[in-house]
MDTraj code that builds the backbone (N, CA, C; nanometers):
import mdtraj as md
import numpy as np

residues = "UNK UNK UNK UNK UNK UNK UNK UNK UNK UNK UNK UNK UNK UNK UNK UNK UNK UNK UNK UNK UNK UNK UNK UNK UNK UNK UNK UNK UNK UNK UNK UNK UNK UNK UNK UNK UNK UNK UNK UNK UNK UNK UNK UNK UNK UNK UNK UNK UNK UNK UNK UNK UNK UNK UNK UNK UNK UNK UNK UNK UNK UNK UNK UNK UNK".split()
xyz = np.array([
    [8.1395, 8.2214, 10.8007],
    [8.1282, 8.1272, 10.6917],
    [8.2280, 8.0124, 10.7147],
    [8.1805, 7.8924, 10.7028],
    [8.2626, 7.7737, 10.7214],
    [8.3207, 7.7298, 10.5903],
    [8.4520, 7.7027, 10.5893],
    [8.5188, 7.6555, 10.4685],
    [8.5191, 7.5029, 10.4649],
    [8.5182, 7.4443, 10.3470],
    [8.5287, 7.2983, 10.3368],
    [8.6693, 7.2521, 10.3674],
    [8.7695, 7.3347, 10.3440],
    [8.9070, 7.3018, 10.3755],
    [8.9724, 7.4193, 10.4460],
    [9.0819, 7.3906, 10.5153],
    [9.1528, 7.4980, 10.5872],
    [9.2361, 7.5733, 10.4828],
    [9.2151, 7.7043, 10.4747],
    [9.2893, 7.7891, 10.3839],
    [9.3462, 7.9079, 10.4568],
    [9.4169, 7.9882, 10.3871],
    [9.4751, 8.1098, 10.4470],
    [9.3629, 8.2085, 10.4837],
    [9.2410, 8.1912, 10.4281],
    [9.1305, 8.2779, 10.4580],
    [9.0374, 8.2263, 10.5661],
    [9.0614, 8.1053, 10.6176],
    [8.9836, 8.0476, 10.7270],
    [9.0213, 8.1271, 10.8515],
    [8.9214, 8.1601, 10.9336],
    [8.9502, 8.2370, 11.0561],
    [9.0200, 8.1441, 11.1562],
    [9.0965, 8.2117, 11.2409],
    [9.1649, 8.1440, 11.3507],
    [9.0641, 8.0753, 11.4416],
    [8.9481, 8.1415, 11.4638],
    [8.8412, 8.0867, 11.5458],
    [8.7933, 7.9520, 11.4936],
    [8.7703, 7.9421, 11.3620],
    [8.7268, 7.8168, 11.3022],
    [8.8327, 7.7086, 11.3158],
    [8.9560, 7.7497, 11.2932],
    [9.0686, 7.6501, 11.2926],
    [9.0913, 7.5993, 11.4368],
    [9.0890, 7.6882, 11.5359],
    [9.1252, 7.6460, 11.6718],
    [9.0271, 7.5479, 11.7323],
    [8.9078, 7.5379, 11.6764],
    [8.8088, 7.4458, 11.7275],
    [8.8258, 7.3020, 11.6796],
    [8.9185, 7.2856, 11.5843],
    [8.9437, 7.1557, 11.5279],
    [9.0479, 7.0786, 11.6096],
    [9.0283, 6.9467, 11.6213],
    [9.1188, 6.8653, 11.7031],
    [9.2635, 6.8795, 11.6531],
    [9.3551, 6.9117, 11.7473],
    [9.4935, 6.9218, 11.7170],
    [9.5401, 7.0586, 11.6687],
    [9.4482, 7.1469, 11.6372],
    [9.4825, 7.2733, 11.5776],
    [9.5455, 7.3738, 11.6781],
    [9.4937, 7.3711, 11.7982],
    [9.5458, 7.4687, 11.8973],
    [9.6934, 7.4498, 11.9235],
    [9.7384, 7.3293, 11.9313],
    [9.8835, 7.3059, 11.9527],
    [9.9671, 7.3660, 11.8394],
    [9.9205, 7.3486, 11.7143],
    [9.9904, 7.4040, 11.6010],
    [9.9940, 7.5558, 11.6074],
    [9.8751, 7.6154, 11.6311],
    [9.8679, 7.7612, 11.6390],
    [9.9630, 7.8165, 11.7445],
    [9.9631, 7.7503, 11.8609],
    [10.0519, 7.7957, 11.9705],
    [10.1984, 7.7816, 11.9337],
    [10.2319, 7.6738, 11.8662],
    [10.3713, 7.6516, 11.8248],
    [10.4209, 7.7638, 11.7372],
    [10.3340, 7.8147, 11.6541],
    [10.3711, 7.9253, 11.5624],
    [10.3508, 8.0641, 11.6250],
    [10.3019, 8.0710, 11.7454],
    [10.2807, 8.1983, 11.8127],
    [10.1628, 8.2757, 11.7600],
    [10.0672, 8.2036, 11.7049],
    [9.9473, 8.2676, 11.6465],
    [9.8501, 8.2970, 11.7577],
    [9.8072, 8.4211, 11.7637],
    [9.7130, 8.4661, 11.8685],
    [9.5773, 8.4037, 11.8442],
    [9.5370, 8.3121, 11.9321],
    [9.4089, 8.2434, 11.9147],
    [9.2995, 8.2969, 12.0067],
    [9.3302, 8.4057, 12.0770],
    [9.2289, 8.4661, 12.1672],
    [9.1823, 8.5976, 12.1030],
    [9.2587, 8.7004, 12.1200],
    [9.2227, 8.8299, 12.0674],
    [9.2226, 8.8339, 11.9150],
    [9.3054, 8.7520, 11.8516],
    [9.3179, 8.7496, 11.7078],
    [9.2316, 8.6451, 11.6419],
    [9.1407, 8.5833, 11.7121],
    [9.0642, 8.4690, 11.6616],
    [8.9743, 8.5060, 11.5424],
    [8.9358, 8.6311, 11.5310],
    [8.8444, 8.6751, 11.4207],
    [8.9223, 8.6970, 11.2901],
    [9.0551, 8.6991, 11.3022],
    [9.1359, 8.7255, 11.1830],
    [9.1474, 8.5993, 11.0945],
    [9.1564, 8.6223, 10.9649],
    [9.1891, 8.5070, 10.8790],
    [9.3316, 8.4581, 10.9125],
    [9.3577, 8.3337, 10.8887],
    [9.4889, 8.2743, 10.9226],
    [9.6012, 8.3555, 10.8570],
    [9.5797, 8.4036, 10.7342],
    [9.6818, 8.4828, 10.6629],
    [9.7266, 8.6047, 10.7443],
    [9.6326, 8.6762, 10.8005],
    [9.6645, 8.7981, 10.8817],
    [9.7238, 8.7621, 11.0153],
    [9.6718, 8.6609, 11.0767],
    [9.7253, 8.6162, 11.2069],
    [9.8680, 8.5670, 11.1952],
    [9.8966, 8.4934, 11.0877],
    [10.0328, 8.4461, 11.0655],
    [10.1276, 8.5628, 11.0411],
    [10.0827, 8.6607, 10.9609],
    [10.1672, 8.7750, 10.9377],
    [10.1954, 8.8517, 11.0673],
    [10.0933, 8.8644, 11.1527],
    [10.1117, 8.9353, 11.2797],
    [10.2115, 8.8590, 11.3679],
    [10.2120, 8.7273, 11.3553],
    [10.3078, 8.6469, 11.4360],
    [10.4454, 8.6361, 11.3712],
    [10.4564, 8.6917, 11.2495],
    [10.5885, 8.6855, 11.1819],
    [10.6233, 8.5497, 11.1198],
    [10.5223, 8.4722, 11.0864],
    [10.5440, 8.3435, 11.0267],
    [10.4761, 8.3350, 10.8907],
    [10.5220, 8.2448, 10.8049],
    [10.4630, 8.2260, 10.6720],
    [10.3341, 8.1422, 10.6855],
    [10.2293, 8.1887, 10.6280],
    [10.1002, 8.1186, 10.6358],
    [10.1127, 7.9764, 10.5752],
    [10.1961, 7.9648, 10.4706],
    [10.2139, 7.8337, 10.4088],
    [10.2723, 7.7303, 10.5064],
    [10.3637, 7.7789, 10.5928],
    [10.4245, 7.6883, 10.6918],
    [10.3164, 7.6429, 10.7927],
    [10.2293, 7.7322, 10.8312],
    [10.1248, 7.6981, 10.9268],
    [10.0265, 7.5987, 10.8618],
    [9.9855, 7.6249, 10.7367],
    [9.8945, 7.5331, 10.6705],
    [9.9582, 7.3966, 10.6565],
    [10.0866, 7.3929, 10.6257],
    [10.1558, 7.2636, 10.6157],
    [10.1575, 7.1890, 10.7513],
    [10.1842, 7.2628, 10.8557],
    [10.1863, 7.2012, 10.9909],
    [10.0463, 7.1527, 11.0306],
    [9.9437, 7.2298, 10.9965],
    [9.8058, 7.1834, 11.0276],
    [9.7721, 7.0552, 10.9503],
    [9.8104, 7.0505, 10.8244],
    [9.7872, 6.9307, 10.7408],
    [9.8659, 6.8110, 10.7997],
    [9.9914, 6.8360, 10.8363],
    [10.0728, 6.7265, 10.8897],
    [10.0208, 6.6738, 11.0231],
    [9.9514, 6.7663, 11.1002],
    [9.8936, 6.7242, 11.2290],
    [9.7613, 6.6577, 11.2082],
    [9.7119, 6.6520, 11.0832],
    [9.5870, 6.5842, 11.0555],
    [9.4641, 6.6690, 11.0916],
    [9.4830, 6.7999, 11.0996],
    [9.3717, 6.8892, 11.1344],
    [9.2716, 6.8884, 11.0176],
    [9.1472, 6.8511, 11.0472],
    [9.0426, 6.8418, 10.9481],
    [8.9421, 6.9569, 10.9610],
    [8.8799, 6.9944, 10.8489],
    [8.7802, 7.0992, 10.8573],
    [8.6567, 7.0546, 10.9352],
])
top = md.Topology()
chain = top.add_chain()
for i, resn in enumerate(residues, 1):
    res = top.add_residue(resn, chain, resSeq=i)
    for name in ("N", "CA", "C"):
        top.add_atom(name, md.element.get_by_symbol(name[0]), res)
traj = md.Trajectory(xyz[None], top)
């Protein structure tokens, strides 16, 4: 399911396909290969980072849905 905006429930797979997103995911140590099916909330928790920080960084980088 495609979201209109990037949220904590958007999958890493959906997010990583957006321009600029991969750099942000890598900076936070979010697994974008094996963990791509996870919602961002779970992937961020697995990486030990706050999902709100990742969402802020994605927005600051201009990552669009």
